[in-house]
C-alpha positions as CSV (number, residue, x, y, z in Angstrom):
1,E,0.0,0.0,0.0
2,K,2.8,2.4,0.9
3,E,4.5,1.7,-2.5
4,K,1.2,2.4,-4.3
5,M,0.8,5.7,-2.4
6,E,4.3,6.7,-3.4
7,V,3.6,5.9,-7.1
8,K,0.4,7.9,-6.9
9,S,2.2,10.8,-5.3
10,I,4.8,10.8,-8.0
11,I,2.2,10.6,-10.8
12,F,0.2,13.4,-9.2
13,F,3.4,15.5,-8.9
14,F,4.4,15.2,-12.5
15,S,0.8,15.6,-13.7
16,S,0.6,18.9,-11.6
17,L,3.9,19.9,-13.0
18,F,2.8,19.3,-16.6
19,I,-0.5,21.2,-16.0
20,F,1.4,24.1,-14.4
21,S,3.9,24.2,-17.3
22,C,1.2,24.1,-19.8
23,S,-0.6,26.9,-18.0
24,L,2.6,29.0,-18.0
25,S,3.0,28.3,-21.7
26,T,-0.6,29.4,-22.4
27,I,0.0,32.5,-20.4
28,D,3.3,33.2,-22.3
29,N,1.6,32.6,-25.6
30,K,-1.3,34.9,-24.8
31,E,1.2,37.6,-23.8
32,K,3.0,37.2,-27.1
33,P,1.8,39.5,-29.8
34,N,0.3,38.5,-33.2
35,I,2.0,39.7,-36.4
36,V,0.3,40.5,-39.8
37,F,3.1,40.4,-42.4
38,I,2.0,42.1,-45.6
39,S,4.2,41.8,-48.8
40,I,3.5,43.8,-51.9
41,D,5.0,42.8,-55.2
42,D,7.0,45.3,-57.3
43,L,5.8,48.4,-55.4
44,N,8.3,51.3,-55.8
45,D,8.2,54.4,-53.6
46,W,5.1,55.8,-55.3
47,V,3.0,55.9,-52.0
48,G,1.6,58.9,-50.1
49,F,3.5,58.3,-46.9
50,L,6.8,58.6,-48.8
51,G,5.8,61.9,-50.3
52,Y,4.4,60.9,-53.7
53,D,1.4,63.1,-54.3
54,D,0.0,61.6,-57.4
55,V,-1.4,58.4,-55.8
56,F,-4.3,57.6,-53.5
57,T,-3.2,55.4,-50.6
58,P,-5.2,56.4,-47.6
59,N,-4.9,53.1,-45.8
60,M,-1.2,52.8,-46.1
61,D,-0.9,56.4,-45.1
62,R,-3.0,55.7,-42.0
63,L,-0.7,52.9,-41.1
64,A,2.3,55.2,-41.4
65,E,0.5,57.7,-39.1
66,N,0.1,55.1,-36.4
67,G,3.6,53.6,-36.7
68,F,7.0,53.8,-38.1
69,S,7.8,54.6,-41.8
70,F,11.3,54.1,-43.1
71,S,12.4,56.7,-45.6
72,N,15.7,55.0,-46.4
73,A,14.7,51.3,-46.8
74,H,16.3,49.2,-49.5
75,C,15.9,45.7,-50.8
76,P,18.5,42.9,-50.5
77,A,18.1,42.3,-54.3
78,P,16.1,44.1,-57.0
79,I,14.3,41.0,-58.3
80,C,11.6,38.8,-56.7
81,G,13.4,35.5,-56.2
82,P,16.6,36.6,-54.4
83,S,15.0,39.4,-52.5
84,R,12.2,37.2,-51.0
85,T,14.7,34.4,-50.4
86,A,17.0,36.8,-48.5
87,I,14.1,38.1,-46.4
88,L,12.7,34.7,-45.6
89,T,16.1,33.0,-44.8
90,G,17.8,36.0,-43.3
91,M,20.8,35.5,-45.6
92,R,22.2,37.7,-48.3
93,P,22.3,36.4,-51.9
94,V,26.1,36.1,-51.6
95,T,25.6,33.7,-48.6
96,S,22.7,31.7,-49.9
97,G,23.9,31.6,-53.5
98,V,20.4,32.7,-54.7
99,Y,21.0,35.5,-57.2
100,D,18.1,35.1,-59.6
101,N,14.5,33.8,-59.9
102,N,15.6,30.2,-60.5
103,I,15.0,29.3,-56.9
104,K,13.6,26.0,-55.7
105,F,13.6,25.8,-51.9
106,S,13.5,22.1,-51.5
107,K,16.4,21.7,-53.9
108,D,18.5,24.7,-53.4
109,L,18.1,25.3,-49.7
110,P,16.9,22.0,-48.2
111,N,18.4,22.5,-44.8
112,V,17.4,26.2,-44.3
113,V,14.7,27.0,-41.8
114,T,12.6,29.8,-43.2
115,L,11.3,32.7,-41.2
116,T,7.8,31.4,-41.1
117,E,8.9,27.9,-40.0
118,H,11.1,29.5,-37.3
119,F,7.9,31.1,-35.9
120,R,6.1,27.7,-36.0
121,K,9.0,26.1,-34.1
122,N,8.6,28.8,-31.4
123,G,5.0,28.5,-30.5
124,Y,3.2,30.5,-33.3
125,Q,0.4,29.4,-35.5
126,V,1.4,30.5,-39.0
127,Y,-1.0,31.2,-41.8
128,G,-0.3,32.4,-45.3
129,V,-2.0,33.3,-48.5
130,G,-0.9,34.8,-51.8
131,K,2.7,35.5,-52.9
132,L,5.2,35.3,-50.1
133,F,7.8,32.9,-51.5
134,H,8.8,33.3,-55.1
135,G,7.3,30.9,-57.6
136,G,4.1,28.9,-57.6
137,V,2.5,27.0,-54.8
138,S,4.8,24.0,-55.4
139,N,7.7,26.2,-54.4
140,V,6.3,27.0,-50.9
141,P,8.4,24.9,-48.4
142,R,6.4,22.1,-46.9
143,E,7.0,23.3,-43.3
144,A,6.4,27.0,-44.0
145,F,2.8,27.2,-42.8
146,D,0.2,25.5,-40.5
147,E,-2.3,26.5,-43.2
148,Y,-1.7,28.0,-46.6
149,G,-4.6,29.6,-48.7
150,G,-2.8,29.2,-52.0
151,R,-2.0,31.6,-54.8
152,I,-4.0,32.4,-57.9
153,G,-1.3,34.5,-59.7
154,S,-1.0,37.9,-61.2
155,A,-2.8,37.1,-64.5
156,A,-6.3,37.0,-62.9
157,P,-9.0,37.7,-63.8
158,F,-7.5,36.1,-66.9
159,S,-5.8,32.7,-66.9
160,S,-2.1,32.1,-67.6
161,S,-3.2,30.4,-70.8
162,D,-4.9,33.5,-71.9
163,L,-1.6,35.4,-71.8
164,Q,0.5,33.0,-73.8
165,N,2.6,34.6,-76.5
166,S,1.5,31.9,-79.0
167,K,-2.1,33.1,-78.8
168,Q,-1.3,36.9,-79.0
169,N,-0.3,37.0,-82.6
170,P,-0.9,39.9,-82.6
171,S,-4.0,39.5,-80.4
172,H,-6.8,37.2,-79.5
173,E,-10.2,37.4,-77.9
174,V,-11.2,36.1,-74.4
175,T,-14.7,35.9,-73.1
176,I,-15.4,36.1,-69.3
177,L,-19.0,36.2,-67.9
178,G,-20.3,37.1,-71.4
179,K,-17.8,40.0,-71.8
180,K,-15.3,40.1,-74.6
181,F,-11.7,41.3,-74.1
182,R,-9.0,41.6,-76.7
183,L,-5.5,40.7,-75.4
184,P,-3.1,42.4,-75.0
185,L,-5.3,45.1,-73.6
186,N,-2.6,47.8,-74.4
187,G,-2.2,46.6,-78.0
188,M,1.6,46.2,-77.7
189,P,3.5,43.3,-79.1
190,A,5.7,41.4,-76.6
191,D,9.3,42.6,-76.5
192,R,10.1,39.4,-74.6
193,Y,8.8,37.3,-77.5
194,W,10.8,34.3,-76.1
195,N,8.7,34.1,-72.9
196,K,5.8,31.7,-72.7
197,A,3.5,34.5,-71.5
198,H,3.1,38.2,-72.5
199,T,2.7,40.0,-69.2
200,F,3.9,43.5,-70.1
201,D,0.3,44.6,-70.4
202,W,-2.2,46.9,-68.6
203,G,-5.7,48.3,-68.6
204,S,-9.0,48.3,-66.8
205,V,-11.1,45.2,-66.7
206,D,-14.9,45.5,-66.1
207,L,-15.3,42.4,-64.1
208,P,-16.3,41.6,-60.4
209,D,-13.6,42.1,-57.8
210,S,-14.0,38.5,-56.8
211,L,-12.2,37.4,-59.9
212,F,-9.0,39.2,-59.1
213,S,-6.3,37.3,-57.2
214,D,-5.6,39.9,-54.5
215,R,-9.3,40.2,-53.6
216,V,-9.4,36.4,-53.2
217,S,-6.3,36.4,-51.0
218,V,-7.7,39.2,-48.7
219,D,-11.1,37.4,-48.4
220,W,-9.2,34.3,-47.3
221,A,-7.1,36.2,-44.8
222,V,-10.2,38.0,-43.3
223,D,-12.0,34.7,-43.0
224,R,-9.0,33.2,-41.3
225,L,-8.9,36.1,-38.8
226,E,-12.5,35.4,-37.9
227,K,-11.8,31.7,-37.2
228,I,-8.5,31.9,-35.5
229,K,-8.8,30.5,-32.0
230,D,-5.2,30.0,-31.0
231,Q,-2.9,32.9,-30.4
232,P,-0.2,34.0,-31.0
233,F,-0.4,33.9,-34.8
234,L,1.7,35.1,-37.7
235,L,-0.5,35.8,-40.7
236,T,1.3,36.5,-44.0
237,L,-0.6,38.2,-46.8
238,G,1.1,38.4,-50.2
239,F,-0.3,40.8,-52.8
240,E,0.4,40.2,-56.5
241,R,0.0,43.8,-57.5
242,P,1.4,46.1,-58.8
243,H,3.4,43.3,-60.5
244,Q,2.6,43.2,-64.2
245,P,0.2,42.6,-65.9
246,L,-1.5,45.7,-64.5
247,F,-5.1,44.6,-64.7
248,N,-7.6,46.1,-62.2
249,P,-11.3,46.8,-61.7
250,I,-12.4,49.7,-63.8
251,R,-13.1,52.1,-60.9
252,F,-9.4,52.2,-59.9
253,H,-8.4,53.3,-63.5
254,E,-11.1,56.0,-63.4
255,M,-9.2,57.5,-60.5
256,Y,-6.3,58.3,-62.8
257,P,-7.4,60.1,-66.0
258,L,-4.6,59.9,-68.7
259,D,-4.6,63.7,-69.2
260,K,-3.7,64.2,-65.5
261,V,-0.9,61.7,-65.3
262,N,2.6,63.0,-64.6
263,L,5.3,61.0,-66.4
264,P,8.8,60.5,-65.0
265,V,11.4,63.0,-66.2
266,V,13.8,61.2,-68.6
267,P,16.5,63.4,-70.1
268,N,17.5,62.6,-73.7
269,D,21.1,62.1,-72.7
270,D,20.5,60.2,-69.5
271,L,22.5,57.1,-70.6
272,E,25.5,58.9,-72.0
273,D,27.6,58.9,-68.8
274,L,26.9,55.3,-68.0
275,P,29.3,52.4,-68.3
276,H,28.7,49.6,-70.8
277,R,27.0,47.2,-68.3
278,A,24.7,49.9,-67.0
279,K,23.5,50.6,-70.6
280,Q,22.8,46.9,-71.1
281,L,20.6,46.8,-68.0
282,A,18.8,49.9,-69.0
283,L,17.9,48.7,-72.5
284,Y,17.6,45.0,-72.3
285,P,13.9,43.9,-71.6
286,K,14.9,41.4,-68.9
287,T,11.7,41.6,-66.8
288,S,9.2,43.8,-68.8
289,G,9.6,45.5,-72.1
290,R,11.4,48.2,-74.0
291,H,10.9,51.9,-73.4
292,E,10.9,52.6,-77.2
293,T,8.0,50.2,-77.6
294,V,5.9,51.9,-74.9
295,V,6.5,55.3,-76.5
296,K,5.9,54.0,-80.1
297,Y,2.5,52.7,-79.1
298,N,1.6,55.8,-77.1
299,Q,1.2,53.8,-73.9
300,W,3.4,55.6,-71.3
301,E,0.5,57.5,-69.7
302,N,-1.6,54.4,-69.7
303,A,1.1,52.4,-68.1
304,V,1.7,54.9,-65.3
305,A,-2.0,55.3,-64.7
306,S,-2.4,51.5,-64.6
307,Y,0.4,51.1,-62.1
308,L,-1.1,53.8,-59.9
309,A,-4.5,52.0,-60.2
310,S,-2.9,48.8,-59.0
311,I,-1.4,50.5,-56.0
312,S,-4.8,52.0,-55.1
313,F,-6.5,48.6,-55.5
314,V,-4.0,47.1,-53.1
315,D,-4.5,50.0,-50.7
316,E,-8.3,49.4,-50.6
317,L,-7.7,45.7,-49.8
318,I,-5.3,46.6,-47.0
319,G,-8.1,48.8,-45.6
320,D,-10.4,45.7,-45.6
321,M,-7.7,43.8,-43.6
322,L,-7.4,46.6,-41.1
323,K,-11.2,46.6,-40.6
324,A,-11.1,42.8,-40.0
325,L,-8.4,43.2,-37.3
326,E,-10.5,45.9,-35.5
327,K,-13.8,43.9,-35.9
328,N,-12.2,40.8,-34.3
329,D,-10.6,42.8,-31.4
330,L,-7.1,41.8,-32.6
331,I,-5.7,45.3,-33.2
332,E,-4.7,45.8,-29.6
333,N,-2.2,42.9,-29.7
334,T,-1.1,42.7,-33.3
335,W,2.0,44.1,-35.0
336,I,1.6,45.1,-38.7
337,V,4.6,44.9,-41.0
338,L,4.3,46.1,-44.6
339,W,7.0,45.9,-47.3
340,S,7.7,45.6,-51.0
341,D,10.3,43.2,-52.3
342,H,11.9,45.8,-54.6
343,G,11.1,48.9,-56.7
344,W,10.1,49.2,-60.3
345,H,11.0,51.5,-63.2
346,L,8.4,53.2,-65.4
347,G,10.7,54.6,-68.0
348,E,13.4,56.1,-65.7
349,K,16.9,55.4,-67.3
350,Y,14.9,54.3,-70.3
351,H,14.1,51.1,-68.4
352,W,10.9,49.2,-67.5
353,G,10.7,46.7,-64.7
354,K,13.3,45.9,-62.1
355,A,16.7,44.2,-61.8
356,T,18.8,47.3,-61.9
357,G,21.1,48.9,-59.3
358,W,19.5,52.4,-59.4
359,Y,17.4,54.0,-56.7
360,R,14.2,53.3,-58.5
361,S,14.8,49.6,-58.2
362,T,16.4,49.5,-54.7
363,R,14.3,51.8,-52.6
364,V,11.1,50.3,-51.1
365,P,8.1,51.2,-48.9
366,F,8.5,49.8,-45.4
367,L,6.2,50.2,-42.4
368,I,6.1,48.8,-38.9
369,V,3.0,49.5,-36.8
370,P,3.0,48.4,-33.2
371,P,-0.1,47.0,-31.5
372,E,-2.5,49.7,-30.4
373,G,-2.3,48.4,-26.9
374,N,1.5,48.7,-26.7
375,L,2.3,52.0,-25.2
376,E,6.1,51.4,-25.3
377,Y,6.4,53.0,-28.8
378,N,5.5,56.4,-30.1
379,S,3.2,56.6,-33.1
380,S,3.9,58.3,-36.4
381,V,7.6,58.3,-36.5
382,N,9.6,58.7,-39.7
383,I,12.9,56.9,-39.5
384,Y,15.6,58.2,-41.7
385,N,18.3,55.7,-40.8
386,M,19.5,53.3,-43.6
387,V,17.8,49.9,-43.3
388,N,17.4,46.8,-45.4
389,L,14.6,44.3,-45.7
390,L,17.3,41.7,-44.6
391,D,16.6,43.3,-41.1
392,L,13.0,41.9,-41.1
393,A,13.9,38.5,-39.6
394,P,15.7,39.6,-36.5
395,T,13.3,42.5,-36.0
396,M,10.3,40.2,-36.1
397,A,11.9,37.7,-33.7
398,D,12.4,40.6,-31.2
399,M,8.8,41.6,-31.7
400,A,7.7,38.1,-30.8
401,G,10.2,37.6,-28.0
402,I,11.6,34.4,-29.7
403,P,15.2,33.5,-30.4
404,K,17.1,34.9,-33.3
405,K,19.0,32.5,-35.6
406,K,22.8,32.9,-35.8
407,S,22.6,32.6,-39.5
408,W,20.6,35.8,-39.9
409,E,22.7,38.6,-41.3
410,G,20.4,41.6,-40.8
411,R,20.1,43.9,-37.8
412,S,17.1,44.1,-35.4
413,L,15.3,47.4,-35.9
414,I,13.6,47.3,-32.5
415,P,16.4,49.6,-30.9
416,L,15.7,52.1,-33.6
417,L,11.9,52.0,-32.9
418,K,12.6,52.6,-29.2
419,G,15.1,55.4,-29.9
420,Q,17.9,53.6,-28.1
421,I,20.5,53.8,-30.9
422,D,23.3,56.4,-30.8
423,Q,25.5,54.6,-33.3
424,W,24.0,53.1,-36.4
425,E,26.0,52.1,-39.5
426,E,24.3,54.1,-42.2
427,V,24.7,51.8,-45.1
428,S,22.6,49.3,-47.1
429,L,23.6,46.6,-49.6
430,T,21.6,45.5,-52.6
431,T,22.9,42.6,-54.8
432,L,22.0,42.9,-58.5
433,S,23.7,39.7,-59.7
434,I,26.9,37.7,-59.3
435,G,29.6,40.3,-59.0
436,S,27.3,43.4,-59.1
437,H,26.1,45.4,-56.1
438,T,24.7,48.7,-54.9
439,V,25.9,50.4,-51.8
440,S,23.4,53.0,-50.5
441,T,24.0,55.6,-47.8
442,P,21.8,58.7,-46.9
443,D,24.0,60.9,-49.1
444,W,25.4,58.6,-51.8
445,Q,24.7,55.5,-54.0
446,L,27.6,53.6,-55.4
447,I,26.8,50.9,-58.0
448,S,29.6,48.4,-58.7
449,Y,29.4,46.1,-61.7
450,F,31.1,42.7,-62.3
451,D,33.4,44.2,-64.9
452,G,35.0,46.7,-62.5
453,S,33.0,49.7,-63.7
454,F,31.1,52.0,-61.3
455,E,28.5,54.7,-61.0
456,L,28.3,57.2,-58.2
457,Y,25.3,59.5,-57.4
458,D,24.9,62.4,-55.0
459,M,21.5,61.5,-53.5
460,K,21.2,64.8,-51.6
461,N,21.3,66.9,-54.8
462,D,20.5,64.4,-57.6
463,L,17.7,62.1,-56.4
464,N,16.8,61.3,-60.0
465,Q,20.4,60.1,-60.6
466,F,20.9,62.2,-63.8
467,K,24.6,62.8,-63.3
468,N,27.1,60.0,-62.7
469,V,30.0,61.6,-60.7
470,I,32.2,58.6,-60.5
471,D,35.0,60.4,-62.4
472,Q,35.2,63.5,-60.3
473,P,38.6,63.5,-58.5
474,E,37.2,65.0,-55.2
475,N,35.1,61.8,-54.8
476,F,38.1,59.4,-54.8
477,N,38.3,58.9,-51.0
478,L,34.5,58.6,-50.7
479,I,34.5,55.9,-53.4
480,E,37.2,53.9,-51.6
481,R,35.3,54.0,-48.4
482,L,32.1,52.8,-50.0
483,K,33.9,50.0,-51.9
484,K,34.7,48.4,-48.5
485,Y,31.0,47.4,-48.2
486,I,31.1,45.4,-51.5
487,P,31.1,41.8,-50.4
488,K,33.8,39.3,-51.3
489,E,32.3,36.6,-53.4
490,S,34.9,33.9,-52.6
491,K,33.5,31.3,-54.9
492,W,34.7,33.3,-57.9
493,K,38.3,34.0,-58.9
494,Y,37.5,36.4,-61.8
495,F,34.6,38.4,-63.1
496,I,35.2,39.5,-66.7
497,R,33.4,41.4,-69.4
498,Y,34.3,40.9,-73.0
499,M,32.1,42.7,-75.5
500,D,28.5,41.7,-74.4
501,Y,29.8,38.6,-72.6
502,K,29.9,38.1,-68.8
503,I,32.6,35.6,-68.0
504,L,32.8,34.0,-64.6
505,V,35.8,32.0,-63.5
506,P,35.2,30.0,-60.3
507,N,38.1,28.8,-58.2
508,D,38.1,25.5,-59.9
509,G,38.8,27.3,-63.2
510,A,35.7,26.0,-65.1
511,I,34.9,29.1,-67.2
512,Q,31.2,30.2,-67.5
513,V,30.1,32.5,-70.3
514,Y,26.8,34.5,-70.5
515,N,25.8,36.7,-73.4
516,Q,24.1,39.6,-71.5
517,M,22.2,40.7,-74.6
518,L,21.2,37.3,-76.0
519,E,17.5,37.5,-76.1
520,G,15.8,34.9,-74.0
521,K,19.0,33.3,-73.0
522,N,21.1,36.0,-71.3
523,D,21.2,34.0,-68.1
524,K,22.2,30.7,-69.7
525,D,25.8,29.5,-69.6
526,I,26.9,29.1,-73.2
527,A,30.5,28.3,-72.7
528,Q,30.2,24.9,-74.4
529,D,29.0,26.7,-77.5
530,L,32.0,29.0,-77.6
531,P,35.1,26.8,-77.2
532,V,37.4,29.2,-79.1
533,L,36.4,32.1,-76.8
534,V,36.9,30.0,-73.7
535,E,40.4,29.0,-74.8
536,K,41.3,32.6,-75.5
537,I,40.1,33.6,-72.0
538,K,42.3,30.8,-70.5
539,S,45.3,32.0,-72.5
540,Y,44.7,35.6,-71.5
541,L,44.5,34.7,-67.8
542,K,47.6,32.5,-68.0
543,K,49.6,35.2,-69.8
544,Y,48.6,38.3,-67.8
545,K,47.7,36.8,-64.4
546,P,45.5,39.8,-63.6
547,K,45.8,41.2,-60.0
548,Q,42.3,42.7,-60.2
549,N,39.4,40.1,-60.1
550,K,36.9,42.4,-61.8
551,F,37.8,43.8,-65.2
552,S,36.9,44.1,-68.9
553,I,38.9,42.9,-71.9
554,E,38.8,45.1,-75.0
555,S,40.3,42.6,-77.4
556,L,41.5,39.0,-77.5
C-alpha cells in the first residue's frame, strides 16, 4: 500500500507539473503579440507616406500615421526570387547563393529553416496566402505554414493560358462572364517574345472584384482572422499587384485620367555617362519591355495610370484587412509589418521593370506598426536611418520575443523603434547579380558592376540620378570608403566582361560564359557553344595573371 501511495504521489506531482507548465506556456503565448506580415509585389516608392502626391493610398498612409515609416529602406536584391529568399532566410544572396529567380527551396536550400517555419517552431500558429515565397504553390516549403490559402497568380481575372505569346499574334479574344476582351489590352507586341507569357500589359477590366487574385487572398485572410482560436499567430498576406500585368477593376483606373498623369522625367542624354554594363541593364527587356515600344504605341501615360490604379486597389484591400483586425478585437495585440520586395522602373533610365542597381529599383516602402495596446512605442515616427529588408527576420523575432537565428545577417530594428540607438551604421547593400552590387547611404549611392565599372550618385542633390559623378577627383576617398562594403564573393576568382559577354571564373577554373544581350538566354551558360572564346580567355589569364578580379577585356 505504501509503494502504491508513493507511485500515486509521483504521478500526481508530474501531472501537476505538466499542467502548471502548460498553464505557463498558455500565459506566455497569450502575452506574445500577433503579427500580420504584408508583402506587396513590385511596389516602388510611389506611395503617399513617402511623399508621392499623385497616388491615392489612404490606408497605407493611415498605417504610417500610427507607426514607423522608413524613408531609407532598400531591398536585398532588385528582383523577386533573391529578394524574397533573403528576407525569408535572413541570408544575403552572396551567402545563400540565390542570385536570380531560379530558386527551388526544396532543392537549393533543403536545410534552411525559413522565417515562417522558425515562428512555427517557437509557438506561433502560422497562416499564409498569396505571394510570399517566389514561384508557384509547389515552391512553398512544406513546413512554412500551418495552413496556406494558395495563390492564384497575377494574370487573374484572366488565366495564364490567356496570356500565352503563342495566342497573342498579334492579339486574341477572351470571353469572361459574357464580356469580350482583346489581349493584349494595351495593343503592344511582346518585346520578350521568347517568354511563354506576355505579361507586359495593362488596362481596366470591367469584371467583379471577386475574380481578381488579391481580392481572393484578402477574403481568405479576413475569413481566417474570424476563425483563429489560437494565439499568438503570424499571418502572411502576399499581394500580387502592382506586379505586371497591371489589370484592375475599372473604378481604380477611373481615379487616374490619362490627361492628369505625370510622367517620370527622362533626359535625352540620360544614358551617356553610364558604363557599358549599365546601358545593357537599361535597354535589355529582362523583366518587362522596351521603353521605345511603350513610346511608339503611345502607352506611357496608360502604363503609369495602370500602375497607380494597381497601388490604389491594393491599398483598398489593405483597408479591408485593417477593418477585420479591428472587428475581431485583434488590433490591440497585433503588429503590422508592410513591405515591398523591390522597386520598379516606369521609364526612368529608359528602363521598364526591375533588376537594376538604381534607386528606382532598390528603394522600397516599409512600415512597422506596433499594437494599439502597446504604449512602449511612439506613433507616427519617420525613421531616416538606412535599413534593409534583410533586417526583417531579427526584427520580427524581437517583436515576438523568440530567439534569433545565428545565420541571420540583418540587424534588429527594435532599438531604432525605441530610440535607443546612438550609433547606427548608415549603409545598405543590394545585390544585382553575381559580382554586381549597390551600396546605399543617406547621401550617396555607389553601383559596382562585375566588370569593375562603377556609378556614383549624389543623393542629396540628384535624387533622379541624372549625373554619374564617379570620375570627379574629389570623390576618390569617398568611393574607396564605399567600396569596402562590397562583399567578397569567394566562390569566384575572376569576373570579366568581353564585348557583351559576362565571363565568370570559379576557383576550380571552369569558365562560364553568358551573353548579356542574348534575347531569351542572357542568363544561360553558353561556354560549351564557344570553345574558341573559352580557350582565348584561358590563354589571357595565363599570360597576364590579372591582379584585379573584376575587369573588362577590350580585345583578344
